[in-house]
C-alpha positions as CSV (number, residue, x, y, z in Angstrom):
1,M,109.8,83.6,112.2
2,A,107.4,80.7,111.9
3,P,106.9,79.4,108.4
4,R,103.6,80.4,106.8
5,R,101.3,78.4,104.6
6,S,98.9,79.7,102.1
7,A,95.5,80.9,103.4
8,R,92.4,81.4,101.2
9,S,90.7,84.7,101.9
10,R,87.4,85.7,100.5
11,L,84.9,88.4,101.4
12,I,81.5,87.8,100.0
13,S,78.8,90.5,99.5
14,S,76.2,90.7,102.3
15,V,72.5,91.1,102.0
16,V,71.9,94.7,103.2
17,A,69.4,95.6,105.9
18,A,66.8,97.5,104.0
19,A,65.6,95.5,100.9
20,I,62.8,95.3,98.4
21,A,62.2,92.2,96.4
22,C,61.6,93.4,92.9
23,G,60.1,90.9,90.4
24,L,61.1,92.1,87.0
25,V,59.9,90.1,84.0
26,V,60.3,91.1,80.4
27,S,60.0,88.9,77.3
28,G,62.0,89.2,74.1
29,A,63.6,92.6,74.8
30,G,62.8,92.2,78.4
31,L,64.5,91.6,81.7
32,A,64.0,89.9,85.0
33,W,67.0,89.7,87.3
34,A,69.5,88.4,90.2
35,N,73.0,88.1,91.7
36,D,72.9,84.3,91.8
37,P,74.2,82.9,95.2
38,S,75.9,80.2,93.1
39,A,78.1,82.9,91.7
40,T,79.7,83.6,95.1
41,P,82.5,81.2,96.2
42,D,81.8,78.6,93.6
43,T,84.4,76.0,92.8
44,E,87.6,74.5,94.0
45,A,89.2,76.1,91.0
46,A,88.2,79.5,92.3
47,L,89.7,78.6,95.7
48,E,92.9,77.5,94.1
49,S,93.2,80.8,92.3
50,V,92.8,82.7,95.6
51,V,95.3,80.5,97.3
52,S,97.8,80.8,94.5
53,E,97.7,84.6,95.0
54,T,97.9,84.2,98.8
55,D,101.0,82.1,98.6
56,Q,103.0,85.2,97.6
57,A,101.6,86.9,100.7
58,G,102.6,90.3,102.0
59,L,101.0,93.0,99.9
60,E,97.3,93.6,100.8
61,A,95.0,95.0,98.2
62,I,91.3,95.6,98.0
63,D,89.0,95.4,94.9
64,Q,87.4,98.7,94.3
65,P,84.4,99.8,92.2
66,E,84.9,101.3,88.9
67,T,82.7,103.9,87.1
68,I,82.5,103.4,83.3
69,D,80.9,105.7,80.7
70,Q,77.9,103.9,79.2
71,E,78.6,105.5,75.9
72,A,81.9,103.8,75.7
73,V,82.4,100.2,74.5
74,E,81.4,97.9,77.3
75,S,83.5,94.8,77.7
76,S,84.6,92.7,80.6
77,S,85.0,89.1,81.8
78,P,82.5,87.3,84.0
79,D,84.6,87.9,87.1
80,D,84.4,91.7,86.8
81,S,81.1,92.1,88.6
82,L,80.9,95.3,90.6
83,G,78.6,93.4,92.7
84,D,81.4,91.4,94.2
85,S,82.3,92.5,97.7
86,P,85.7,93.7,98.7
87,E,88.1,90.9,98.8
88,L,91.4,90.6,100.7
89,A,94.3,89.1,99.0
90,E,97.8,88.8,100.5
91,S,100.8,88.7,98.2
92,T,104.4,89.3,98.4
93,D,104.6,89.8,94.7
94,P,103.4,93.3,93.8
95,A,103.3,92.2,90.1
96,E,100.5,89.8,90.9
97,S,98.2,92.8,91.3
98,A,99.9,95.0,88.6
99,N,97.9,97.1,86.2
100,D,97.8,96.2,82.6
101,D,100.2,99.1,81.8
102,G,102.8,97.4,84.0
103,S,102.2,99.7,86.9
104,G,102.2,97.7,90.1
105,P,99.8,97.3,93.0
106,A,98.5,100.2,94.9
107,D,95.8,101.4,97.2
108,T,94.4,103.3,94.3
109,V,92.6,102.5,91.1
110,D,92.7,104.9,88.2
111,T,89.4,104.6,86.5
112,T,90.8,105.8,83.2
113,T,92.8,102.6,82.9
114,D,92.2,98.9,83.4
115,G,92.1,98.1,87.1
116,E,94.5,95.9,88.8
117,S,92.2,92.9,89.0
118,E,89.6,93.9,86.5
119,S,91.1,93.2,83.1
120,A,88.5,93.2,80.3
121,E,88.3,91.4,76.9
122,E,87.1,94.0,74.5
123,A,84.0,93.3,72.4
124,T,81.8,95.7,70.5
125,P,78.1,94.7,70.8
126,P,75.8,95.3,67.8
127,A,74.0,98.6,67.7
128,D,71.0,99.3,69.9
129,G,67.7,98.5,68.3
130,A,69.0,95.5,66.3
131,A,66.8,92.5,65.5
132,D,66.2,91.1,69.0
133,S,65.6,94.5,70.7
134,D,62.3,95.3,69.0
135,A,60.4,92.4,70.6
136,A,57.4,93.2,72.7
137,V,58.0,94.4,76.2
138,R,55.7,92.7,78.7
139,A,54.5,93.7,82.2
140,M,57.1,94.2,84.9
141,S,56.3,94.8,88.6
142,I,58.1,95.4,91.8
143,E,56.6,93.5,94.7
144,E,56.6,95.1,98.2
145,S,58.5,93.3,100.9
146,D,59.5,93.9,104.6
147,A,62.3,96.4,104.6
148,S,63.8,95.0,107.9
149,P,66.4,92.2,108.0
150,V,65.1,88.7,107.7
151,D,65.4,86.7,110.9
152,T,67.0,83.3,110.4
153,D,68.5,80.6,112.6
154,S,71.3,79.8,110.1
155,V,73.6,81.5,107.6
156,A,75.7,80.2,104.8
157,F,79.2,79.0,105.7
158,W,81.7,77.7,103.2
159,F,84.2,75.1,104.4
160,D,87.0,74.2,102.0
161,G,84.9,74.9,98.9
162,R,81.7,73.2,100.1
163,E,78.7,75.2,101.0
164,G,77.1,74.5,104.4
165,S,75.6,76.5,107.2
166,A,76.2,77.9,110.6
167,V,73.6,77.8,113.3
168,V,72.9,81.3,114.7
169,S,71.9,82.1,118.2
170,E,72.0,85.1,120.5
171,G,75.5,85.9,121.8
172,E,77.3,88.6,123.8
173,A,76.5,92.2,122.9
174,G,79.2,93.7,120.6
175,L,81.0,90.4,120.0
176,I,81.0,87.7,117.3
177,T,81.3,84.2,118.9
178,I,82.4,81.4,116.6
179,S,82.5,77.8,117.7
180,G,82.7,74.3,116.3
181,V,84.3,70.9,116.5
182,V,87.2,69.8,114.3
183,T,87.4,66.1,113.5
184,D,89.1,63.5,111.3
185,A,87.1,63.6,108.1
186,A,87.2,59.8,107.6
187,T,86.4,58.6,111.1
188,D,84.7,61.7,112.7
189,T,87.1,61.3,115.6
190,P,87.6,64.7,117.4
191,L,91.1,66.2,116.8
192,V,92.8,67.6,119.9
193,G,95.1,70.6,119.5
194,A,94.0,71.6,115.9
195,V,94.8,75.2,115.2
196,V,91.9,77.5,114.2
197,R,93.0,81.0,113.0
198,L,90.5,83.8,112.5
199,N,91.1,86.7,110.1
200,A,88.7,89.6,109.9
201,G,88.1,93.1,108.7
202,D,86.4,95.3,106.1
203,G,89.7,97.0,105.0
204,P,93.2,95.7,105.0
205,G,92.8,92.7,107.2
206,A,94.6,91.8,110.4
207,E,95.3,88.6,112.2
208,G,92.6,87.7,114.6
209,P,92.5,85.3,117.6
210,V,93.9,81.8,117.4
211,A,92.1,78.9,119.1
212,L,93.2,75.3,119.9
213,T,90.7,72.5,120.0
214,D,90.2,70.8,123.3
215,A,89.9,67.1,124.2
216,D,86.5,67.0,122.5
217,G,87.8,68.7,119.3
218,A,85.8,71.8,120.3
219,F,86.9,75.4,119.9
220,S,85.5,78.9,120.5
221,A,86.8,82.4,119.6
222,Q,85.4,85.9,119.7
223,L,85.8,89.1,117.6
224,E,84.6,92.6,118.2
225,G,82.0,94.3,115.9
226,T,80.2,93.3,112.7
227,Q,82.7,92.4,110.0
228,Y,83.9,89.9,107.4
229,V,85.4,86.7,108.9
230,H,87.4,83.9,107.4
231,L,89.1,81.0,109.1
232,T,92.0,78.6,108.6
233,F,92.0,75.1,110.2
234,E,95.5,73.5,110.6
235,T,96.7,70.1,111.7
236,P,97.5,69.4,115.3
237,E,101.2,69.4,116.1
238,G,102.8,66.1,115.3
239,E,99.9,64.9,113.1
240,L,99.3,65.1,109.4
241,Y,96.0,66.7,108.3
242,V,95.5,68.9,105.2
243,T,94.9,72.6,106.0
244,A,91.3,73.7,105.3
245,Y,89.6,77.1,104.9
246,G,86.2,78.6,105.7
247,W,84.3,81.8,105.4
248,F,80.8,83.3,105.7
249,D,78.6,84.7,103.0
250,G,78.9,88.4,103.9
251,R,79.5,90.2,107.1
252,V,79.1,88.4,110.4
253,D,76.9,90.3,112.9
254,A,78.1,91.2,116.4
255,G,75.8,90.1,119.2
256,N,75.3,86.6,117.6
257,A,76.9,83.2,118.2
258,Y,77.7,81.0,115.2
259,D,78.0,77.3,115.6
260,L,79.9,75.8,112.6
261,G,79.1,72.2,113.6
262,R,81.5,69.4,112.9
263,L,84.3,70.2,110.5
264,G,86.4,67.3,109.1
265,L,90.0,67.6,108.1
266,D,91.4,65.1,105.6
267,A,94.5,63.0,106.5
268,G,97.5,64.0,104.5
269,A,101.2,63.4,103.8
270,E,104.2,65.6,104.5
271,L,106.6,66.9,101.9
272,S,109.7,68.6,103.2
273,G,113.2,69.7,102.4
274,V,115.8,72.5,102.8
275,L,116.4,75.5,100.7
276,S,120.0,76.8,100.5
277,V,120.0,80.6,100.1
278,P,123.1,82.4,98.5
279,E,125.0,85.3,100.1
280,A,123.8,88.8,99.2
281,P,124.1,92.4,100.6
282,V,120.7,92.5,102.3
283,G,119.2,91.1,105.5
284,R,116.5,88.8,104.1
285,F,114.6,87.4,101.1
286,S,111.3,85.7,100.7
287,A,111.5,82.0,99.8
288,S,108.5,79.9,98.6
289,V,107.7,76.4,97.7
290,T,104.7,75.4,95.6
291,I,103.1,72.0,95.1
292,F,101.4,71.1,91.8
293,T,99.8,68.0,90.3
294,P,101.6,66.7,87.3
295,S,99.0,68.4,85.1
296,G,99.9,71.8,86.7
297,E,97.0,72.3,89.1
298,Y,97.9,74.1,92.3
299,V,97.7,72.0,95.5
300,A,99.5,73.8,98.4
301,G,102.2,76.3,99.2
302,W,104.8,77.4,101.8
303,Y,106.6,80.7,102.2
304,D,108.9,82.3,104.7
305,D,111.7,84.9,105.2
306,A,115.1,83.6,104.3
307,A,118.4,85.1,105.4
308,P,121.4,85.3,102.9
309,G,123.7,82.3,103.3
310,S,121.2,80.3,105.3
311,A,119.6,76.9,105.0
312,V,115.8,77.2,105.4
313,P,113.7,74.1,106.2
314,W,110.2,73.9,104.7
315,S,107.3,71.5,104.9
316,V,103.8,71.2,103.5
317,V,101.0,68.7,104.2
318,V,99.1,67.5,101.1
319,P,96.5,64.8,100.3
320,G,98.0,61.5,99.2
321,G,98.9,61.6,95.5
322,T,101.6,62.3,93.0
323,Y,103.1,65.8,92.8
324,V,105.8,68.1,91.2
325,V,107.5,70.5,93.6
326,Q,108.6,74.0,92.6
327,L,111.3,75.3,94.9
328,S,111.5,78.8,93.4
329,N,108.9,80.4,91.1
330,G,111.5,82.8,89.6
331,R,109.6,85.9,90.8
332,T,111.3,86.7,94.1
333,G,114.8,87.3,92.9
334,F,115.9,83.7,92.5
335,E,116.0,81.7,89.3
336,E,113.2,79.2,88.7
337,L,113.9,75.9,90.3
338,W,112.1,72.6,90.5
339,W,112.8,69.4,92.6
340,D,115.8,67.4,91.6
341,G,117.6,70.4,90.1
342,A,115.1,70.8,87.2
343,A,114.6,74.2,85.5
344,S,111.0,73.4,84.4
345,Q,108.0,71.5,85.5
346,E,108.3,69.2,82.5
347,S,111.7,68.0,83.6
348,S,111.0,67.8,87.3
349,T,110.9,64.4,89.0
350,P,107.4,63.6,90.4
351,V,107.0,62.7,94.1
352,T,104.3,60.1,95.1
353,V,103.0,59.9,98.7
354,A,100.2,58.2,100.6
355,A,98.3,59.6,103.6
356,G,100.5,59.3,106.7
357,D,103.8,59.4,104.7
358,R,106.6,61.8,105.5
359,R,108.8,62.4,102.4
360,G,111.8,64.6,103.2
361,G,115.0,65.4,101.3
362,I,113.3,67.6,98.7
363,D,116.1,70.1,98.8
364,G,117.3,72.8,96.4
365,A,120.1,75.4,96.1
366,L,118.7,78.8,95.1
367,S,120.6,81.1,92.6
368,F,120.3,84.8,91.7
369,G,121.6,84.4,88.1
370,S,124.0,86.9,86.5
371,N,121.9,90.1,86.5
372,S,120.6,92.1,89.5
373,I,119.1,95.4,90.7
374,S,119.6,96.7,94.3
375,G,119.1,99.8,96.3
376,T,117.9,101.4,99.6
377,V,114.5,102.8,100.5
378,L,114.2,105.7,103.0
379,A,111.3,107.3,104.8
380,S,110.6,111.0,104.3
381,D,112.8,111.8,107.3
382,G,115.8,109.9,105.9
383,S,115.5,106.8,108.1
384,P,115.6,103.3,106.5
385,L,112.2,102.0,105.8
386,E,111.5,98.3,106.3
387,N,108.9,96.1,104.7
388,V,108.5,98.1,101.5
389,D,107.5,95.8,98.6
390,V,109.8,96.4,95.6
391,S,108.9,95.2,92.1
392,V,111.2,95.2,89.1
393,Q,109.0,95.2,86.0
394,G,110.5,94.2,82.7
395,P,110.0,92.3,79.5
396,D,109.4,88.9,81.2
397,G,107.0,90.1,83.9
398,S,108.1,91.1,87.3
399,S,110.4,90.1,90.1
400,S,109.7,91.3,93.6
401,G,111.2,91.5,97.1
402,T,110.9,93.3,100.4
403,T,113.3,95.8,102.1
404,D,115.1,94.7,105.3
405,A,115.6,96.6,108.5
406,G,118.2,98.7,106.8
407,G,115.8,99.6,104.0
408,R,117.9,97.5,101.5
409,Y,116.6,95.3,98.7
410,F,118.3,93.0,96.2
411,L,116.6,91.3,93.2
412,G,118.3,88.9,90.9
413,N,117.2,86.5,88.1
414,L,116.8,89.4,85.6
415,Q,116.9,88.8,81.9
416,P,118.3,91.4,79.4
417,G,115.8,94.2,78.7
418,N,114.3,97.4,80.0
419,Y,113.0,97.7,83.5
420,R,111.1,100.1,85.8
421,V,111.3,99.7,89.6
422,G,108.3,100.4,91.8
423,F,108.1,100.8,95.6
424,W,104.9,100.0,97.6
425,P,105.0,100.7,101.4
426,R,102.8,98.5,103.6
427,Y,99.4,100.0,104.1
428,E,99.8,100.6,107.8
429,S,102.9,102.8,107.2
430,G,100.8,105.5,105.5
431,G,103.4,105.8,102.8
432,I,102.7,106.7,99.2
433,Q,103.7,104.3,96.4
434,T,106.4,105.6,94.0
435,Y,108.8,104.6,91.3
436,Y,112.5,105.0,90.8
437,G,112.8,108.4,88.9
438,G,109.1,109.4,89.1
439,P,105.9,109.1,91.0
440,D,104.2,106.7,88.6
441,Y,104.9,104.0,86.0
442,Q,104.8,106.4,83.1
443,S,107.3,108.8,84.5
444,A,109.7,106.2,86.0
445,T,113.3,106.0,84.8
446,V,113.9,103.1,82.4
447,L,116.8,100.9,83.4
448,T,118.5,98.7,80.8
449,I,120.3,95.3,81.3
450,P,122.3,94.6,78.1
451,V,122.4,91.3,76.3
452,G,125.5,89.2,76.9
453,T,127.0,91.3,79.7
454,P,126.5,90.3,83.4
455,T,125.1,93.5,85.0
456,A,124.5,94.6,88.6
457,L,122.6,97.9,88.8
458,T,123.2,99.4,92.3
459,G,122.0,102.6,94.0
460,I,118.4,102.3,92.7
461,D,117.1,104.1,95.7
462,A,113.8,105.7,96.7
463,R,112.4,108.0,99.3
464,I,108.8,107.4,100.5
465,R,106.4,110.3,101.2
466,I,103.9,109.9,104.0
467,G,100.4,110.5,102.8
468,G,97.4,112.2,104.5
469,T,94.8,110.5,106.6
470,V,91.0,110.7,106.2
471,H,88.9,109.4,109.1
472,G,85.7,110.0,111.0
473,P,82.5,108.3,112.4
474,L,80.2,106.2,110.3
475,S,76.6,105.6,111.0
476,P,75.8,102.0,112.2
477,A,73.2,101.6,109.5
478,A,75.7,102.6,106.8
479,A,78.5,100.4,108.2
480,D,76.2,97.4,108.1
481,A,74.8,98.1,104.6
482,I,77.7,99.2,102.4
483,D,80.0,96.7,100.6
484,Y,82.8,99.3,99.9
485,L,83.8,102.6,101.4
486,G,86.5,104.9,100.2
487,I,87.5,108.2,98.8
488,E,87.7,109.3,95.1
489,S,90.1,111.9,93.8
490,A,89.1,114.6,91.3
491,E,91.2,112.6,88.8
492,G,89.2,109.5,89.4
493,S,91.5,107.4,91.6
494,F,90.1,105.5,94.6
495,Y,91.6,104.9,98.0
496,S,89.9,102.2,100.2
497,A,88.8,102.8,103.8
498,A,89.1,100.4,106.6
499,V,85.9,100.2,108.6
500,R,86.6,99.5,112.3
501,P,84.5,97.5,114.8
502,D,83.6,100.8,116.6
503,G,82.0,102.1,113.5
504,S,84.6,104.6,112.5
505,F,86.5,104.5,109.1
506,R,90.0,105.4,108.2
507,V,92.0,105.9,104.9
508,I,95.7,106.4,105.1
509,G,98.5,107.0,102.6
510,V,96.5,109.6,100.6
511,P,98.4,112.0,98.3
512,T,97.6,115.8,98.5
513,G,94.5,116.6,96.5
514,T,90.7,117.0,96.5
515,Y,88.5,114.1,97.2
516,R,84.9,113.0,97.8
517,I,83.5,110.1,99.8
518,T,82.4,107.1,97.6
519,Y,80.6,103.9,98.6
520,A,79.0,100.9,97.0
521,I,76.2,98.6,97.7
522,G,76.1,95.4,95.6
523,A,76.3,96.4,91.9
524,T,76.1,100.2,92.4
525,S,78.3,102.9,93.7
526,T,77.8,106.6,94.3
527,T,79.6,109.7,95.8
528,Y,78.5,111.5,98.9
529,G,78.9,114.9,100.4
530,D,81.0,117.9,99.4
531,P,84.6,117.7,98.1
532,F,87.3,118.1,100.8
533,A,91.0,118.7,100.7
534,V,93.7,116.3,101.9
535,V,97.3,117.3,102.6
536,E,100.1,114.8,102.9
537,G,101.2,114.2,106.4
538,A,98.0,115.8,107.9
539,E,94.7,114.4,109.1
540,T,91.3,115.3,107.7
541,T,88.1,114.5,109.6
542,V,84.9,113.7,107.6
543,D,81.7,113.1,109.6
544,L,79.6,110.3,108.1
545,S,77.5,109.7,111.2
546,E,74.4,111.1,109.4
547,L,75.0,109.0,106.2
548,S,71.6,107.3,105.5
549,I,71.6,104.2,103.3
550,A,68.7,103.0,101.3
551,A,69.1,99.7,99.5
552,S,67.1,97.5,97.2
553,T,67.3,94.0,95.7
554,L,66.2,93.2,92.2
555,V,65.2,89.6,91.4
556,L,65.3,89.3,87.6
557,T,64.5,86.7,85.0
558,I,66.1,87.4,81.7
559,D,64.1,86.2,78.6
560,V,66.4,86.8,75.7
561,P,68.4,84.5,73.4
562,G,71.5,83.1,75.0
563,A,70.7,84.4,78.5
564,D,71.3,80.9,80.0
565,Q,75.0,81.3,78.9
566,G,75.6,84.4,80.9
567,G,75.5,88.2,80.3
568,Y,75.6,91.6,82.0
569,V,73.0,93.9,83.5
570,Y,73.9,97.6,83.6
571,L,72.2,100.2,85.7
572,L,72.4,103.7,84.1
573,D,71.7,107.2,85.3
574,P,68.4,108.1,83.7
575,V,69.6,111.7,83.0
576,T,73.3,111.4,82.0
577,H,73.1,107.7,80.8
578,E,76.3,107.1,82.7
579,Q,76.8,103.6,84.0
580,V,76.4,103.6,87.8
581,G,76.3,99.8,88.3
582,M,77.0,96.5,86.6
583,Q,76.7,92.9,87.5
584,Y,77.4,89.6,85.7
585,A,74.4,87.2,85.4
586,P,75.7,83.7,84.9
587,T,72.3,82.3,84.1
588,A,68.9,83.6,83.0
589,T,68.1,84.4,86.6
590,A,70.0,86.6,89.0
591,T,69.8,88.9,92.1
592,L,71.1,92.4,92.0
593,H,71.7,94.5,95.1
594,A,71.6,98.3,94.5
595,I,71.3,101.7,96.1
596,A,67.6,102.8,96.0
597,G,67.0,105.4,93.3
598,D,66.1,105.9,89.6
599,Y,67.7,103.8,86.9
600,L,67.6,102.6,83.3
601,V,68.2,98.9,83.0
602,R,70.2,97.4,80.1
603,Y,71.2,93.8,79.4
604,T,73.8,92.4,77.0
605,N,75.3,88.9,76.6
606,W,79.0,89.0,77.5
607,F,79.8,87.0,74.3
608,G,77.7,89.4,72.1
609,A,75.0,86.9,71.1
610,T,72.3,89.3,72.2
611,N,72.2,93.0,71.3
612,S,71.6,95.6,74.0
613,V,68.0,95.3,75.4
614,Y,66.3,97.7,77.8
615,Y,63.6,97.5,80.4
616,G,60.5,99.2,79.2
617,G,61.7,100.1,75.7
618,T,63.6,99.0,72.6
619,S,66.5,101.5,72.8
620,L,68.3,103.7,75.3
621,A,66.1,106.6,74.1
622,T,62.8,104.8,74.8
623,A,63.8,102.8,77.9
624,A,61.6,103.3,81.0
625,V,62.9,104.7,84.3
626,L,62.9,102.1,87.0
627,T,62.4,103.7,90.5
628,L,63.5,101.6,93.4
629,L,61.9,102.9,96.6
630,P,62.1,100.7,99.8
631,G,58.8,99.7,101.2
632,E,56.6,100.6,98.2
633,T,54.9,98.7,95.4
634,V,55.6,100.2,92.0
635,P,53.9,98.6,89.0
636,I,55.8,99.0,85.8
637,L,53.9,98.4,82.5
């Protein structure tokens, strides 16, 4: 198998087709709002966070909306915005998306607990009606705008952390056409043979087409249907250029051609070496190498499968500079290892290279340590199940691996303590996640590795049940407008749907139970239709061809103390007062996309400097109902 390098993947919320521009202005206790475009892919630091997760690639997870009772304490971090679109992340380490209770990644999110990527820092805001919420409420109006999509000859395109644009023109019906020219960033000389990889999809993503640049550095590739698209730009064979990444702001429309213009790759240097893998009773492991600056900032990564007893070559192209090299992160069954035999970053020997250099010989011998857990994973029919992600969760975090063709796994580098073992089948298998000894983390059998005694726990086996499948047609308007589609169980767990280019949707790996359709637009989510039953191993058809989507856009200016330091806007059901939407506002202005309907609007600083303030009133009891109706002008006084 070819070695794989990290790829940054990001799916950004799209502007939905039917929109009203709502100018909301309130002073003192007032609001005026927006989901600031600067809050989408923002900084290199954010990119590095995405790449760091992707380096562990393998497990695919999707962020999912969460419904929170407004009466409860509201607390969260600035990245918890429900307005963010679904984002694909690839990780071989299930612990990277583990829930706060230690339960590992899943296709479900239990809304009664902290979500896998939505940890919150609790804070109790002052009571409603405090000092700053009795200020005068001024006029607020919703201005009418055209409800049809805005025609434009360009769209936002991000290339390696820098915002640019792609020129849009008419293309082939039903197809997305993406083209551009890849060059040397310093000289603007076209690069011949550069590799351009396209990944796309609304649900768990799949590899798309791969294009090579021609003698002019040009490339062109096509995808079917409107969908999210992100791209990876890699060095031509035999040359040294740093891999770059690109993505669009929102879904890319079929029937259009997108010219990305000239895209410059930076010249780099190659770091390489060989990893020696110890013998073990399984067919393969995952090996990884990570490059950091001396201060600990992520730079690049490599990963690949590694057979027991093998010598695995690795290489990474980086910008010229000084780096420290981690040859094992300690989370894939091997002990932590840094270049030159060091056990920590602090004791590792730095490596300095200039653009054009090839520095080899950065080798390492991997080790399992003295403690391990191993077993076999079978399908429901008793056959070995390959590619199941296994996570051993204990006192020092998690260690993870993947089953081989015989369903076997082996995880070393375990410290003394208590452990639970979780099993996550790949999405495409339709299997249901489980734990050793029970269906979930709470019911799992606790395994103990004692202090001072080398321990190998064997026979820690699992059998994977195949879940039910929910599928059906989806109206084109709905497919274009929604940012998330899935099903919600009666217990409040979510399962994400993959929306296909032909307009159909599909959810697999669903446990037996009763469910409803749920979807989100921007900051708001809602359920749709009657409940339906799902049975494991069976298919259930739900027809969404008549689903009608009405969406709105609120543009707000927030005039309260501390608003320029960031805060949250909450949309509440006017009858139940339950929270139905939330979005982080990084500044005193923001844009909020929402499902058309009736809402109460509440604002609070995330750090608690401003008490809760409401649109049209000084408390929850006196707040005015804001009605969002596409195509109408609604004055609010």
